[in-house]
SEDREN-358974 format. One line per 5 residues: number of its first residue (from 1); their letters; for each residue x, y negated, z of C-alpha. Coordinates in Angstrom, 3 decimals. Last residue first. Example, Ala and Ser with C-alpha at 12.3 -4.5 7.8 and 13.67 -1.06 7.14 Angstrom:
BEGIN
2> SA> 13.670:1.060:7.140; 12.300:4.500:7.800
! end
This chain:
BEGIN
138> XXXXX> 54.321:-42.135:28.362; 57.459:-40.580:27.441; 57.879:-36.569:26.500; 59.357:-35.558:29.865; 56.250:-33.261:30.633
133> XXXXX> 55.179:-34.954:33.611; 54.858:-38.323:31.602; 52.926:-36.832:28.702; 50.844:-35.186:31.118; 50.161:-38.653:32.724
128> XXXXX> 49.850:-40.347:29.584; 47.431:-37.788:28.259; 45.345:-38.132:31.724; 44.849:-41.978:31.263; 41.957:-42.321:33.602
123> XXXXX> 38.186:-42.475:32.924; 35.634:-40.335:34.950; 32.010:-39.390:34.803; 30.029:-37.927:37.636; 26.761:-36.687:37.965
118> XXXXX> 24.399:-35.469:40.800; 25.736:-36.829:43.590; 23.785:-36.431:46.759; 21.707:-38.631:49.109; 18.624:-37.960:47.623
113> XXXXX> 19.717:-38.805:43.958; 23.299:-40.146:43.101; 24.803:-41.242:39.725; 28.772:-41.482:39.796; 31.052:-43.752:37.544
108> XXXXX> 34.467:-43.514:38.163; 37.545:-45.930:36.728; 40.715:-44.745:37.380; 44.020:-46.213:37.739; 47.258:-44.121:37.813
103> XXXXX> 50.210:-43.292:39.875; 52.932:-40.635:39.595; 55.756:-39.570:42.034; 58.173:-37.458:40.251; 59.191:-33.785:42.123
98> XXXXX> 58.764:-32.343:38.454; 56.669:-29.532:39.191; 55.862:-27.075:36.183; 53.455:-28.325:33.568; 50.687:-25.667:32.855
93> XXXXX> 47.636:-28.074:33.667; 49.268:-28.898:37.138; 51.959:-26.644:38.417; 53.279:-27.855:41.956; 55.254:-30.361:43.409
88> XXXXX> 54.008:-33.645:41.470; 54.125:-36.391:44.108; 50.610:-37.972:44.326; 48.771:-41.785:43.990; 45.426:-42.703:42.953
83> XXXXX> 44.191:-46.141:42.618; 40.622:-46.860:42.272; 37.873:-48.419:40.361; 34.423:-47.297:41.408; 30.813:-47.615:40.065
78> XXXXX> 27.907:-46.355:41.950; 24.617:-45.701:40.485; 21.043:-44.698:41.650; 19.916:-48.081:41.945; 22.781:-50.523:41.494
73> XXXXX> 26.237:-50.154:43.083; 29.634:-51.609:43.479; 33.040:-50.311:44.649; 36.605:-51.945:43.990; 39.791:-50.970:45.221
68> XXXXX> 39.200:-47.708:46.324; 42.475:-45.833:47.399; 42.961:-42.322:46.618; 45.537:-39.748:47.597; 47.072:-36.860:46.440
63> XXXXX> 50.186:-35.302:48.773; 49.496:-31.858:47.647; 49.888:-32.918:43.630; 49.924:-30.107:41.369; 47.853:-27.505:43.994
58> XXXXX> 45.644:-30.779:45.038; 44.710:-31.379:41.415; 43.857:-27.899:40.616; 41.604:-27.599:43.640; 40.108:-30.688:43.046
53> XXXXX> 39.117:-29.447:39.310; 38.315:-26.021:40.722; 36.015:-27.520:43.328; 34.453:-29.572:40.969; 33.686:-26.806:38.219
48> XXXXX> 32.175:-24.873:41.060; 29.946:-27.276:42.052; 28.391:-28.035:38.413; 30.212:-28.519:34.906; 31.936:-25.469:34.696
43> XXXXX> 35.654:-26.106:33.804; 37.035:-26.675:30.198; 39.065:-29.717:31.157; 36.531:-31.948:29.517; 33.809:-30.277:31.793
38> XXXXX> 35.646:-30.735:34.968; 35.663:-34.565:34.037; 31.726:-34.498:33.115; 31.019:-33.307:36.459; 26.996:-32.206:36.275
33> XXXXX> 25.421:-31.679:39.539; 22.850:-28.702:39.836; 23.601:-28.040:43.263; 23.677:-31.609:44.268; 27.036:-32.600:45.367
28> XXXXX> 27.767:-34.163:48.736; 27.721:-30.996:51.285; 28.487:-28.408:48.874; 31.715:-30.704:47.730; 32.487:-31.592:51.388
23> XXXXX> 33.565:-27.549:51.534; 36.603:-28.455:49.416; 38.432:-30.576:52.170; 41.366:-31.759:50.358; 41.982:-34.475:52.568
18> XXXXX> 42.470:-37.437:50.250; 40.433:-36.035:47.486; 37.474:-34.193:48.855; 37.120:-35.970:52.168; 37.864:-39.471:51.434
13> XXXXX> 36.339:-39.542:47.789; 33.378:-37.856:49.080; 32.933:-40.430:52.010; 33.448:-42.943:49.463; 30.568:-41.862:47.332
8> XXXXX> 28.520:-41.072:50.271; 29.030:-44.746:51.460; 28.549:-46.232:48.037; 24.970:-44.646:48.003; 24.343:-45.916:51.351
3> XXX> 25.021:-49.264:50.472; 22.951:-49.119:47.109; 19.614:-47.709:48.847
! end
C-alpha cells in the first residue's frame, strides 16, 4: 500500500506540477479532497481549488518544475521533501513578472484513500518568496 501511495503522489507531482496537466487533478484527487494549501490562499479546498492553485503557479512560473528529494509513506500518508524551481514570467498573486529564477524547498503531507489523494498540506516559505519577488528582500 505504501509503495502504491508513493507512486500516486509522484505521478501527481509530475503530471500536475511538472507538465501542467490539470486534467490529472480529476484522476488523482478524490472528489471531496481537502487541499489546505489552496484554502490558505482563499481558494476552495477541493479539486477546483487545486486546479486554480496549480493554474496560478503555472501562470506565474510557466517553466515550473519540482524534484522529489525524499518520499516516505506509512499507511494512508505520504510525506515528500521537494525542491521547486521556476522563472517568474507571469503575474503571481498580484506581483508582476520579474524574470527572476526562484528556488524553494517544500515539505508536503498527503493522505490517500482508495488510490486517490484525499487531503494535502504543504509547508514552503511563500512569504519569503513574495518578499523576494516584490523587491523587498527575503
